[in-house]
C-alpha positions as CSV (number, residue, x, y, z in Angstrom):
1,M,-1.2,-30.6,-31.3
2,D,0.4,-27.2,-31.2
3,Y,1.4,-24.5,-28.6
4,K,-2.0,-22.8,-28.7
5,T,-4.0,-25.9,-28.0
6,A,-1.6,-26.5,-25.1
7,G,-2.7,-23.1,-23.7
8,V,-0.1,-20.6,-24.8
9,D,-1.2,-18.1,-27.5
10,I,1.8,-16.6,-29.2
11,E,-0.3,-14.3,-31.3
12,A,-1.8,-12.8,-28.1
13,G,1.7,-12.2,-26.8
14,Y,2.5,-10.2,-30.0
15,K,-0.7,-8.2,-29.6
16,S,0.1,-7.4,-25.9
17,V,3.5,-6.0,-27.0
18,E,1.9,-3.8,-29.7
19,L,-0.7,-2.5,-27.3
20,M,1.8,-1.6,-24.5
21,K,4.3,0.1,-26.8
22,K,2.7,3.5,-26.5
23,H,2.8,3.3,-22.6
24,V,6.5,2.2,-22.6
25,K,7.5,5.0,-25.0
26,E,6.2,7.6,-22.5
27,T,8.8,6.5,-20.0
28,M,11.9,6.8,-22.2
29,R,15.1,8.6,-21.1
30,P,17.8,9.7,-23.5
31,E,20.2,7.1,-22.0
32,V,18.0,4.2,-23.2
33,L,19.5,2.5,-26.3
34,G,17.2,0.6,-28.7
35,G,13.5,0.0,-28.3
36,L,11.1,-2.5,-27.0
37,G,11.5,-6.1,-28.3
38,G,15.2,-6.7,-27.9
39,F,16.6,-9.6,-25.9
40,A,17.9,-7.1,-23.3
41,G,17.3,-3.5,-22.2
42,A,20.3,-1.3,-22.8
43,F,21.0,1.8,-20.8
44,D,24.0,4.1,-21.4
45,L,25.9,5.0,-18.2
46,S,28.4,7.3,-19.9
47,G,26.2,10.3,-19.2
48,I,26.7,9.9,-15.4
49,K,29.5,12.4,-15.1
50,N,28.5,14.4,-12.1
51,M,29.5,11.7,-9.6
52,E,32.9,10.9,-8.3
53,E,32.2,7.3,-7.5
54,P,28.9,6.1,-9.0
55,V,27.4,3.1,-7.3
56,L,24.6,1.1,-8.8
57,L,21.6,0.3,-6.5
58,S,19.0,-2.4,-7.2
59,G,15.6,-3.3,-5.9
60,T,13.0,-6.0,-6.6
61,D,9.5,-6.6,-5.3
62,G,6.0,-7.4,-6.2
63,C,2.5,-6.3,-5.2
64,G,1.7,-9.3,-2.9
65,T,-1.9,-10.5,-2.6
66,K,-3.1,-7.0,-3.4
67,V,-3.5,-8.3,-6.9
68,K,-6.4,-10.4,-5.7
69,L,-8.4,-7.2,-5.3
70,A,-7.6,-6.1,-8.8
71,F,-9.0,-9.4,-10.0
72,V,-12.2,-9.1,-8.1
73,M,-12.7,-5.4,-9.0
74,D,-11.6,-6.0,-12.6
75,K,-9.4,-2.9,-12.3
76,H,-5.9,-3.3,-13.5
77,D,-4.6,0.2,-14.4
78,T,-3.0,1.0,-11.0
79,I,-1.5,-2.2,-9.7
80,G,1.6,-1.6,-11.8
81,I,2.2,1.6,-9.9
82,D,2.5,-0.5,-6.8
83,A,5.1,-2.8,-8.4
84,V,7.3,0.2,-9.4
85,A,6.8,2.0,-6.1
86,M,8.0,-0.9,-4.0
87,C,11.3,-1.0,-5.9
88,V,12.1,2.7,-6.6
89,N,11.2,3.8,-3.0
90,D,13.8,1.3,-1.7
91,I,16.4,2.7,-4.1
92,A,15.5,6.3,-3.0
93,C,16.0,5.2,0.7
94,S,19.7,4.7,-0.1
95,G,19.9,8.1,-1.6
96,G,19.7,6.9,-5.2
97,E,18.1,8.0,-8.4
98,P,16.1,5.2,-10.2
99,L,17.3,4.7,-13.8
100,F,15.4,1.9,-15.3
101,F,12.8,-0.7,-14.5
102,L,11.7,-4.2,-15.8
103,D,8.5,-5.9,-15.1
104,Y,7.4,-9.6,-15.0
105,I,3.8,-10.6,-15.4
106,A,2.8,-14.3,-15.0
107,C,-0.7,-15.0,-16.1
108,G,-3.0,-18.0,-16.5
109,K,-4.1,-16.7,-19.9
110,N,-2.8,-13.8,-22.0
111,Y,-5.6,-11.3,-22.5
112,P,-3.7,-8.6,-24.5
113,E,-6.0,-5.7,-23.5
114,K,-5.6,-6.6,-19.8
115,I,-1.9,-7.0,-20.0
116,A,-1.5,-3.6,-21.8
117,T,-3.7,-2.1,-19.0
118,I,-1.4,-3.5,-16.3
119,V,1.7,-2.2,-18.2
120,S,0.0,1.2,-18.4
121,G,0.2,1.3,-14.6
122,V,3.8,0.2,-14.6
123,A,4.6,3.0,-17.1
124,E,2.8,5.5,-14.9
125,G,4.9,4.5,-11.9
126,C,8.0,4.9,-14.0
127,K,7.0,8.4,-15.1
128,Q,6.3,9.3,-11.5
129,S,9.8,8.2,-10.4
130,G,11.6,9.4,-13.5
131,C,12.9,5.9,-14.6
132,A,12.6,4.2,-18.0
133,L,10.7,1.0,-18.6
134,V,13.3,-0.8,-20.7
135,G,11.9,-4.3,-20.9
136,G,9.8,-7.0,-19.3
137,E,8.3,-10.4,-19.7
138,T,4.7,-11.7,-19.9
139,A,4.6,-15.4,-19.2
140,E,1.5,-17.4,-19.9
141,H,1.1,-20.3,-17.4
142,P,-1.8,-22.5,-18.5
143,G,-2.6,-25.2,-15.9
144,L,-0.5,-23.5,-13.2
145,M,-2.7,-20.4,-12.7
146,P,-6.4,-19.8,-13.2
147,E,-7.1,-18.1,-16.5
148,N,-8.1,-14.7,-15.0
149,D,-5.3,-14.6,-12.5
150,Y,-1.9,-13.0,-12.8
151,D,1.1,-12.0,-10.6
152,L,3.2,-8.9,-11.1
153,A,6.7,-8.2,-10.0
154,G,9.5,-5.9,-11.0
155,F,13.2,-5.0,-10.8
156,A,14.7,-1.5,-10.7
157,V,18.3,-0.2,-11.0
158,G,19.4,3.2,-9.7
159,V,22.6,5.1,-9.1
160,V,24.1,7.2,-6.3
161,D,27.5,8.8,-5.7
162,K,29.2,6.8,-3.0
163,K,29.6,9.8,-0.7
164,D,25.9,10.4,-0.8
165,I,24.7,6.9,0.2
166,I,22.2,7.0,3.0
167,D,23.2,4.3,5.5
168,G,22.2,5.7,8.9
169,S,25.8,5.6,10.2
170,D,25.9,9.3,11.3
171,I,22.5,9.4,13.1
172,K,22.9,10.7,16.6
173,P,20.7,11.4,19.6
174,G,18.6,14.5,19.1
175,D,18.1,14.0,15.3
176,V,14.5,14.5,14.2
177,L,12.2,12.1,12.4
178,V,10.3,13.6,9.5
179,A,7.6,11.6,7.8
180,M,5.6,11.6,4.6
181,P,2.1,10.1,4.6
182,S,1.0,7.0,2.7
183,T,-2.0,6.8,0.4
184,G,-3.4,4.0,2.5
185,V,-2.4,0.3,2.9
186,H,0.1,0.5,0.0
187,S,1.2,-3.1,-0.9
188,N,1.7,-4.9,2.4
189,G,-0.5,-6.7,4.8
190,F,-3.1,-7.8,2.3
191,S,-3.2,-11.4,3.5
192,L,-4.5,-10.0,6.8
193,V,-6.8,-7.5,5.1
194,R,-8.3,-10.4,3.1
195,K,-8.9,-12.3,6.3
196,V,-10.6,-9.2,7.9
197,F,-12.9,-8.5,5.0
198,D,-14.9,-10.8,2.8
199,I,-13.2,-9.8,-0.5
200,T,-16.1,-10.0,-3.0
201,E,-17.3,-7.6,-5.7
202,E,-20.2,-6.7,-3.4
203,S,-18.1,-6.0,-0.3
204,L,-15.4,-4.0,-2.3
205,N,-18.1,-1.8,-3.8
206,T,-19.6,-1.1,-0.4
207,Y,-19.4,2.7,0.5
208,Y,-18.2,3.7,3.9
209,D,-18.9,7.1,5.3
210,E,-15.7,7.2,7.3
211,L,-13.7,6.4,4.2
212,G,-15.6,8.8,1.9
213,K,-15.3,6.1,-0.8
214,T,-15.9,2.4,-1.3
215,L,-13.8,-0.2,0.5
216,G,-12.2,-1.3,-2.8
217,E,-11.2,2.2,-3.8
218,A,-9.5,2.7,-0.4
219,L,-7.7,-0.6,-0.5
220,L,-6.6,-0.5,-4.1
221,A,-5.2,3.1,-3.9
222,P,-1.7,2.8,-5.4
223,T,1.5,3.1,-3.3
224,R,2.9,6.6,-3.1
225,I,6.2,7.2,-4.8
226,Y,8.6,9.3,-2.8
227,V,11.5,9.6,-5.3
228,K,11.0,13.2,-6.3
229,A,10.4,14.4,-2.7
230,L,13.7,12.8,-1.5
231,K,15.5,14.2,-4.5
232,N,14.1,17.7,-3.6
233,V,15.4,17.3,-0.1
234,K,18.9,16.4,-1.4
235,E,18.9,19.4,-3.9
236,A,17.9,21.7,-1.0
237,G,21.3,20.9,0.6
238,V,19.9,18.8,3.4
239,R,21.9,15.7,4.5
240,V,19.4,12.9,5.1
241,K,21.1,10.7,7.7
242,G,18.7,7.8,7.6
243,C,15.7,6.8,5.6
244,S,13.0,4.1,6.1
245,H,10.4,2.9,3.6
246,I,7.5,1.6,5.8
247,T,6.5,-1.7,4.1
248,G,5.9,-5.2,5.4
249,G,6.6,-5.4,9.1
250,G,5.3,-1.9,9.7
251,F,7.0,0.5,12.2
252,Y,8.7,-2.2,14.3
253,E,10.6,-3.9,11.5
254,N,11.4,-1.0,9.1
255,I,12.3,2.0,11.3
256,P,15.2,0.1,13.1
257,R,16.6,-0.8,9.7
258,M,18.0,2.7,9.3
259,L,19.4,3.0,12.8
260,P,23.0,2.3,14.0
261,E,23.6,0.3,17.1
262,G,23.0,2.3,20.3
263,I,20.3,4.5,18.8
264,R,16.5,4.2,19.4
265,A,13.7,5.9,17.5
266,V,10.8,7.4,19.4
267,V,7.6,7.9,17.4
268,K,4.7,9.9,18.7
269,K,1.4,8.2,17.6
270,D,-0.6,11.4,18.0
271,S,1.8,13.5,15.8
272,Y,-0.4,12.8,12.7
273,E,-3.9,11.6,11.9
274,I,-4.2,7.9,11.2
275,P,-6.2,7.3,8.0
276,A,-9.7,5.9,8.5
277,I,-8.9,2.7,6.6
278,F,-6.6,1.5,9.4
279,N,-9.2,2.2,12.1
280,L,-11.7,0.2,10.0
281,I,-9.3,-2.7,9.6
282,A,-8.5,-2.8,13.3
283,K,-12.2,-2.5,14.4
284,T,-13.5,-5.0,11.9
285,G,-10.8,-7.6,12.6
286,N,-10.5,-6.9,16.3
287,I,-6.7,-6.5,15.8
288,A,-4.5,-5.4,18.6
289,E,-2.7,-2.0,18.2
290,E,0.8,-3.6,18.4
291,M,-0.1,-6.0,15.6
292,M,-1.4,-3.1,13.5
293,Y,1.9,-1.2,13.8
294,N,3.8,-4.4,13.2
295,T,1.9,-5.2,9.9
296,F,0.8,-1.9,8.3
297,N,2.3,1.5,7.6
298,M,-0.5,3.1,9.6
299,G,-0.5,6.2,7.3
300,I,3.2,6.8,7.1
301,G,5.0,5.7,4.0
302,M,8.5,7.1,4.4
303,V,10.5,8.4,7.4
304,V,13.8,10.3,7.3
305,A,16.2,11.2,10.1
306,V,17.7,14.7,9.8
307,D,19.6,17.1,12.0
308,E,17.3,19.4,14.0
309,K,18.5,22.5,12.1
310,D,17.4,20.9,8.8
311,V,13.8,20.1,9.8
312,D,12.2,23.2,8.2
313,A,14.2,22.8,5.0
314,T,13.3,19.1,4.8
315,I,9.6,19.7,5.2
316,K,9.6,22.6,2.7
317,A,11.4,20.5,0.1
318,M,9.0,17.6,0.5
319,K,6.0,19.9,0.2
320,E,7.4,21.5,-2.9
321,A,7.5,18.1,-4.5
322,G,3.8,17.7,-3.8
323,D,4.0,15.6,-0.6
324,E,2.8,16.4,2.8
325,A,5.4,16.2,5.6
326,F,5.5,16.5,9.4
327,V,7.6,15.7,12.4
328,V,6.7,12.4,14.0
329,G,9.5,11.9,16.6
330,Y,13.2,11.9,17.3
331,V,16.1,9.5,18.0
332,E,17.8,9.0,21.4
333,A,20.5,6.8,22.9
334,G,19.3,3.3,23.8
335,E,18.9,-0.2,22.5
336,K,18.4,-0.2,18.8
337,G,14.7,-0.3,18.0
338,V,11.6,1.9,18.1
339,T,9.3,3.1,20.9
340,L,5.8,4.2,20.1
341,C,4.3,6.6,22.6
């Protein structure tokens, strides 16, 4: 008896690391000390000298049951972007710059090429957000997970000057809500999506005219990363008063998280075009509108609250970073929450 006959292939683990090294290398920042393979990832903070009171921010998340679609489609090169996006977008919501990221992959069996492909997506997410992939873990779990299954999660650390933390405390009535669109469902609500659709290879490869692509292509589209857009807004001199990453819980849960007591957000549903994938989900599953807005991002991935005089500069900065942006509503005095009209 040995470890391999028990289901854990150490040699496959070594091969996975070798295959992923080229992807990891592409994410390096000058502050990273050492290379891949150490017991801990090291990041030199001495270069952060332009902040009076640097504050570390952290975020951790996974991709939820969206990974099930990656299994069925046998497409593993984008799911890592989702893992990074869910963490770094939250850090950006507090006004921070992501510095580094670590991933964790649990799998039933270590197929080195598949693991390296997953990590290539993680590396791409890190490049999009400007953070370094300083380490991670691939854990083979024979007997606990089916051989072809895996789960993916991550952890990010960022930094912000204390005076620049976005906490919503100075939002006032009359401030305007500016939003950036999502790429689709992102990484939340897939337990409901999988109840609505029969998630098979055949169904995911079915082409829908209203989508302009297959169902699988629409659902597996990676989560948009908003780090550069929000950094552009900051560099344009705009004070973002509040910021909300629209994830699990949709509009009703996430928008109020950025509001102080006595302030209510008003979102106009007709201020933008809802992507076709959400209409298809609602129609196919016979899902009530309120439940849709309480589960999905409905085409909006990030919302910021800014002073009315800063709206044009905010939209301009977001567009210069490659994102679309538009006004979706405003805030007013009232019970903390959100009104959709």
